[in-house]
N, C-alpha and C positions, 0 to 999 in steps of 0.2 A: 470118715473125712471126704468132702467136696471139693471139687478143682473146675473151675471155667476159666478158661484161655479166650480172649481175642485180639484180634491183629490188624495192620492196617498199614497199607504203602502209603507212603507219605513222601510228596513231591519236595523235598528237602533234602541238605546236606545233613548226615546223621549227627553232627556236630551241634545243629540248630535244632533238632529233634529233641535229642539230649538235653540240650539248652533250657529248653522249656521244663522240664520235671527236676534237674540237680539242686534246684536251691529248694529246700523240704518246705520252707516258708510260704512258696508260691501255688501250693497245694490249691486255697480256695478259685486261684485265675482260672484253673481247669479243671475240678472235680463235681461235681452238680451237688449242689445241697450242704457243702465245706463252706463255712463264712469265714472262719478265721483261722489261722496258725501261729501256735509262739512254739520255737524252737531252745532247747537247754542243752548244748552238749549233742548227744545222739540220740535224745528223745522228742517226739515231735507231739502236741497237743494239738487235737483238732477239734473245733466248734462246730458242730451241724446246725443247721437254719431251724432246727425244730429247738434247739441250745445244749443238746448232751455233748456234753466233753468225752474225748477217746484218746487216751495216751497211745502213741506208737514208738518202738524200737526201733531206730534205724539202723539195719542192719549190713547195707552195702550203699555205696555213692560213689561209684569208680567210673570214672571220665575213659580210661583207658578201655573198660570193657562196655562203656556207656550200658550200666546197669543200676538200675537202683530199687532197693529192697526193703522193705519194712517189716512189722509185724504187731499190730492192732495187740496192745497188751491189757485191755480192756476186761474184768469179769465175765463178759458178756458173751466171750470168746474162751473155748477150751485151748483153741490154737487159730494162729491165722498168718497168713504169710502173702505179702502182695510184693511181685515182681514186674519190674518194666524193662524191658530190652529192647534195645535201639541197634539194629543189624542195618551194617553199609551194602546197599545195591547196586549205586551208582553212585560216581561224586555228588549229585542233587536228587538222590531218591534212595529211599529208607525205608525200611520194613521196622514196624513199631508193637509190638507184643505185650500184652497187659496180663498176666497170670494172678489169679489166686487161689488159694487151698485156702478153707475154712470148716470148723467145726465148732457148732454143729452146723451141717449143713445145710439146713434152712438158711445161714449165715450171708453163706455163699452165694447162694442165692439170691438175697437181698443186694448183695454186694454186685451183684455180676451187671445190674441195671446202670450202676452208678459207673461201673468202671466202663461199660461200653459207651457211654456217655462223655465218659474222661477221656477215651482215646479220641472220639471225636474232636473234643476242642484241641488236646494236642495238636493234631493234626491242623486245625485251623490257624492255630496259634502260629505252629511252626513253619506253615507254607508261606501265611501272612511277613512272617520275618525275613523269611527265604525271598521273595520278591520285593522285599525293601531294601536287600545288600547289593 
């Protein structure tokens, strides 16, 4: 099982940063290669740019902890856990951490590029929103 973790300091309030990811259907706005997301209860089904659909189980969407966690449940994965945590560093400064654990290991490495790009987009969107407040 392989794990990756990226983190980024974002010049925005933690609630602003968490607001980018808290709506499960918003993932196409900030995760590269995802073009569509449908949510039914605690199941989100994403569609990639290549047309592949993957179901995900939403495990946590906690505004108090500012944690969003999900598992890709597609048969391609033996195990997957993705977690986004937002931690307050100062009133308008946050640390956003995007962690992924997956098996087989190669899928964690493939996801790594996407999560890094996603973290950059989360930062861009949150800082734009903070400036417009």
